[in-house]
N, C-alpha and C positions, 0 to 999 in steps of 0.2 A: 565952799569953794576957795575962800581966802586961805583956809588952812591947807588945802591941797595945792594951791597955786605954786608954792616953792618946789613941789615934787612933780608937777606935771612935765617939765622937761625931761625928767627921768622915767616917767611912766608911759608917756605917749609913744616913744619909739618902740619899746618892746611890745606894747599892746597892739600898735599898728602893725608890727611885723607878724604877730600871732594871727591877726585878722587876715592879713594878706596871705599868709601860708595856708590857713584853713580854707579861704575862698578859692585859692589857686588849686589846691588838691581836689576840692569839690567839683570845680569846673572841669578839671582833667578827668575825673571819674565819670562825669556826665558825658564828656566827649567820647567815652568808650561806646555809648549807646545812641547819642544824639549828634547830629540830626539823623533822621531815618533815611533821608534821600539827599542827593547832592544839591548844593546851592550854587546858583550861577549869578554872576555880576557882570553885566555888559558882555554877555556871551562867554565869559570865562568862568570855569568851575572854581569855586572858593576852596582853598586847600583845607584838608582835614574834614571834608564833607563828602559822603556821609561819615558817621562815626566808625570807629574801628570794628566793632561787632557787626553792624549791618554791612560794612564794606567787605569784610572777610568772613562772612557767615558760612560759606561753603567750606572753606578751609577749616574753620572752627568745628563744623559738624564732622568733617573727616577725621580731625585729630581726636575729637571726643569719642567717635566710634572706635578708632584704633585703640584708644586708652581703655575703653570698656571691654572690647572684645579680646584684645591681646594681653591685657594686664589685670583688669578687674574681674572679669567674668569669663575665664577660660574654660574649655571643656573638661580639663583635668580637675579644676576647682569644683565644677558642678558634680562630677562623679565622686570626688572625695567628700563632698558635703553630705552624701548619703550615709556616711559612717558616723556622723555627729549624733549624740544621744537624743537631742531634741527632734532631729529629722527622723530618726529611727522610731521614736515613740509616736510621732505624728503619723508615719506610714502604717505602723501596727494598729493604731486606733482607727485609721481610715479603713484599713482592710477588714478589721473586726466589725466595724459598723456596717459597711456595705455587705459583708457576708451574712450578718444577722438579719439585715433587711431582706436579702435574697432567700435565706432559709425560712424565714417566717412568712413569706408570701405564698399563698396557695396557688399551685401551678395547675394548669389544665393539661389536656393531652399533649404529648411531646411534639407532634406535628404542628399544633396550633401555636407553638412558641415561635415558629419561624414566620417570616413575612409571607404574604399571599403569593408573591411571585415565585417563591421557592416550592410551592405545593406540587406543580407538575414535575419538578426535579425529584421530589420525594417519591411520587408515584412511580416514576421511571426507575428510580433506584430500587424500590421494592420489587418491581417486576424483574429487574436484572438479578437481584439477590435470590428470588425464587427460582429463576431459570438456572442459575449456577448451582444452587443447592440440589435441584432435581438432577442435573447432569452429574454432579459429584456423587450423589447416591447411586445413580445408575452405573457409573464407572467403578465405584467402590464395591458394588455388589458382585462384580465380575472378577474381583481379585481374591485369590486364595487366602491372602493374609486376613481379609475381613472375616471369612468363615472361621478361621482359627481364633480370632479375637472374640467373635460372637460366641463360639463354643466355650471359650475360657470364661467369658462373662456369665454365661448361663450356668456353667458348672459351679463357679464361685457363688452365684446367687442361690442355687439349689443347696449347696453345702452350708451356707449361712442360715438358710431357713429350714434345715433338716430337722431341728428339734422343736419346732413350733407346730401347734395343732392347726388343723385346717380351719376351724372356726375362729382361731386367733388371727390367722392370715386373712381370712375372708369372713367377717361377721355377716350375719344373715342379710341385713339391709344392703351392705356393700355387695354381697354375692348376688342378690336379685338385680340390683342396678347393673352390675357387670355382666350378668347373664343376658339381660335384655339387650344391652349395647353390643355384646359379642354376637348374639344370634342375628341381630339386625344386619351386621356387617358380614357375618360368616356364611349365612345361608346363600346369599347371592354369589359369594366366592366359591362355595362348594359346588355350585352348578357349572362351574367352568371346567374346561378340559384339563387345564394344568392341575387343578385340585384333584381330579380323579387320577391323573397320572402320579401325582405325589403320594396319594393314599395307596394306590396300587403298588408303587415301588416300595413303600414301607411295609405293607401287609404281605406281599408275595413271598419274600424270603422267610418270614416267620411262619406263614401258612405251609410252605414247602417243608420246613424243618419239622413242623408238627405232623404233617401227613406222612412223613417217612419213618415215624416212630412205630414201635410195636404196641403202644398203648391204645386202648380203645377210646371211643368217644366218651364213654362213661367215666373213664379214668382221667381223661384230659379236662373235661368240663363236668366236675361232680355235681354242680348245681343244676345242670341241664336235664338230667334224668328225672328228678322229682318234678321239675317244671313241666316237662313233656307229659309225664304221667298225669299230672293235674289238668293239663290243657286238653288231653286227648278226649276224655268224656265230654268236655264242653264243646269241642269242635266236631265230634262225631255227628250230632244231629244236623249241623250245617253241611257236613260232608255228605251225609245220606240224602239230604234234600237236593244238594247239588248233583249227585249222581242220578237221582230220580228225575230231575229236570232234564239232565243230559239224555237219559234214556228215552224220554218222551219226545224229544226233538225229531223232526222229519229227517234231518241230515243223519242223525244217529241210526234211525230206522233203515234208511237206504244203505248206510255203511254196513250194518249188521246183516242185512239181506244179501249184499254183495259178498261179504265174507262167508256167510253160511252157504251160499251157492257154490263158491269156490271150494269150500271144505267138503261139501257133498259130492261135487265132481271128482275131487281128489280121492274120496273114499270109494266111489264107484269104480274109478279107473284102477284102483289098487288091487281089486279082486277080479281075477279072470272070469269072464262070462257074466259078471253081474250087470254090466251095462245092457247086454242083450235081454236079460231077464227083466230089467226095469223097463226096457223099451216095449216088451210084450205086455207088461202089466199096465203101464201108463202111456197113453197116446200123447205124442208131442211134448209140450212143456207142462203137462198137467201136474207132474210132481213138483215142479218149481213154482207153480201157481199157488200152491198151498203155503209156501214158505213165508211170504209177507204177513198173511193173517196169523200164522202160527207164532212168528217172531213177535208180532205186535201184542198178541195175547200174553206171551211170556214176559216181555219187557214191561207191560203194564202191571202184571202181577209182581214182577221184581221191584218196580218203582214204588208200588203200593207197600210192599214189604219194607223197603228202605225208609219210607215215610213213617212207618209204624214204630212205636217204642221198642217192640221186640226186635225188629230188624236193626234198629240203631244199637241196641245192647249187644246183639250178635256181632255186628260190625265192629263195635268197640272191643269185644272180647277177642275177635280175630286179629285186630290191629295191634293189640298190646304185645303178643308174642313177637310179631314182626318188628315192633319198635324196640323191644329188648334185644332181639338179635342184631338189629342195626346198631344199637348202643354198645353192644359187647363185641362187635366186629373190629378187628385191628384197623387203625387208620391207614396203615400201609396197604392193606387189602382193599379198602374202600377207594383209595386213590390210585390203584395200580394201573388203571387204564387211562389216566389223565397225564398228558404231557405238560411241560411248562407253558407252552404256548396256549394250550387249551385252558389251563388253570388261570393264566393271566387274562384270557378273553372272558372266561366265566366271572372272574373277580371284577373286571371292568364293567361287565354287563350288570352284575348285581349292584355294584356301587352306583352305576348310572341310574338304575331304576330307583334305588334308595334315595339318591340325592335329588331326584326330580319329583319326588312326591309332594303334592300340594300342602300336606300337613307336616312337612319335615320340621319346620320351626317348632311347632307344638310338641311333636314327638321328642325332638332334641331337648326341649325345655323340660318335659317330664323326666327324661333320662338323666339330665344333669341334676334335677332336684332330687331324684332318688339316690343318685350317687353321692350327692352332697350330704344328705341326711344320714346315709349309711356310713360315710367315712369322715364326718366332721370332727369326731373326737380323736382321730388318729393323727400322728405327726407325719411330716413329710418323709422322715426316715422310715416310718412304718409303711407308707404308701410306696416308697422306692427303697426297699430295705438294703440293697447292696450298692456299692459305689459304681458297679457296672451299670445297674439300672439307672442311676442318676446320670452317668456318663452318656448312656443311650438317649435319655430324655433330653439332655443338653444338646446332643448332636441333632436330634430330631427338631428341637426348637430352633437351633441355629439354621438348619437347612430350610425349615419352614419360613423363617424370617427372610432368608435370602431369596427364596422363591417368590415371596410376596413383594419384596423390593424390586424384583425384575418384572413384575406384572404392570402393564401399562395402566390398568384400572387403579391399582394400589398407588402408583406414582401420581395419578390424577387426584386421588383422594388426599394423598399427603400434600400435594400442591394446593388444593383447595383449603385443607385444614391450616396449612402454614400461612396462606393468604389471609384467612379469617383471623388467625392469631396475630399476625403483624398489624393488620388493619385495626384490630381491637386495641392492641398495645399503643399504637401511634395516634389513632384518631378518636378513640372512644374512652379509654381508661385514663382518668386524670392522674397526674403524678402526685398531687397533694402538697402538703408542707414538707419540705426536706428536713426541717429540724426534728421532725418526729422519727426520721430514719437514722439520724446521726446522734450517737451518744456525746456527752460533754467532752470526754477525752479526745474523741475523734475530731470534734470541732476545734479544739485547741491545736491539735496536730495539723489540721487543715490550715488554720491561721498561720502557723509557723512556716508551713510549706509554701503558702502563697506569698508570705513576706520574703522568703529566701528567693523564690522565683522572680518576684517583682524587683527586688534589689539587684539580683544578678542581671536581669534584663535591662534595668536602667543604667547600671554601671557599664554594661557592654554597648548599649545603644546611644547613650547621651553624647559621648565624644563625637562619633560620626554624625549624629543628628545635629549637634551644635555647629559642626563644620558646614553641613549642608544648609543650615539656617543662615549662616554668615552674620553673626551678631554685630560685627563692625558695620556692615552695610545696613542692617536694620536700624541701629542707632543713628547713623548718618542720615538715612531717609526720614527717620522720625523728626530729627532736629530741623532738617530742611523743610519739612512739611509744616512746622509750627510757624505761627505768626511772630514777627520780630518782637512785638511787645510781650508775647508769651516767653520768648527766649530771654528778654530783658528781665521780666519778672522772675524767671527761673534762676538766672545768675544772681540777681539782687537778693533773692530769697536765700541763696546759699552763702553769699559773700557780704551781706548787709553789715554784719558785725565787723568784718575785716575792713570794709570801706569806712566805717565810723572811726576806727582806730587810725586809719591812714589820714583822715582829715584832722584828727587831734594831733597826730604826729607832725603834720604840716604846720599846725598852729604853734606847737612847741618849738619847732625849728625856727619859725618866724620870730617868736618871742626871744629866742637865744640870739638870733642874728641882730635884732634891734638892740638887745642889751650889749652885744659885742660892739656894735656901732657906737654906743655911748661911751664905752670904755676907750675906744680908739680916739674919739673926739676929745675926750678929757685929757 
């Protein structure tokens, strides 16, 4: 101390000035935040209470909100920040991660992915879709353009398949499955009136063209003559038994008796004086009384002969020349007495009887099987050798499809099938994992597309969204909602280092002022 005593007059004023400057600045900084509430003395508010920050907290919050919203975090800055490499990389990684999670997740049926409250809307949407499709099909079936398009499609399909064999187009297993499905649906439709009309309209012009030719039945259908010659001996016993049974019936006996009596009366009346002679020889109806017994004896003898092998052989030998004459007769001569109306009526009656047979499905199945085995090694071009034949087949197929589309039953079946298909797709069939359906290059393209769409959406929507959010107001409300001690801690945390330098700077100024005071006194 004795050593420092000579220097104390020179050290104390600068050090005291430094202490005063440090303490003064520290108190001034503390007065920014303290006191938190106003002080009163004898009813008067003490000046500078509360501190500047608590007293002007609302204005501070408004200024800070304006600074953040108008200068630090503008909508344009937010949109521009999307082009920064780090932001772009983060967005791409987020999209890729979320997409991988979505694609790797096994998904159930499509309808189950939506909330339960949407299920009635989905059902109503399906009903509306089915109704519109049915109406659209019905309207389209009445337009000529659809018939032309169907004909072109059928023609193109037949031309493309022309050089393939039938067993290549329809392997045996597929043929049998298709045959059963076709007959199950076709046989009920064939019994409808529209089917008979369609078949009649298609067969009638071809039958008329055939019947107006000079060719015989043997020339038109070469395979028919051997078949009939083969069937005639087999059918003759049945035919003989049928005739014998017919002759033994009481109705036949009465009819023959009536016809024989008329013939006998006609013969007697045709010769002058013969009736008087018969009247003298036979009293009353004695002559006619012998007719039933005589006819019964002859018919029984004839029926027995028809039942015998000799009678059946004789019947067959008599029918063969008649059959050959019928086969060799020109078709023009056979149909000379038939008008178009009669021919149409006959054709409709035959088709009606044929299509109403109980065993129609089995007969059609045997017929299709025989045709398939006979023609399975031929190509479609061999089955339809000319372009005209394929064109006619395409025309028939198109017209058949149009007729079916206009049928209420077919539309009902289509509606039911479409309903089952949509219900199966939406409610029963699970989607599965989507990554199994997407190749790696498609996934990369999808990532790029999603990033571009998201970036464009954010750049377009962030500015108006930021304006609607009102960042200035958000910051102001947030600051006003904080406790004053939290605001103090926030500001001190930001400016603590600066406040320390301010205190040190005050100490430096006090030290310099104390030193200046010594110099002036000296």
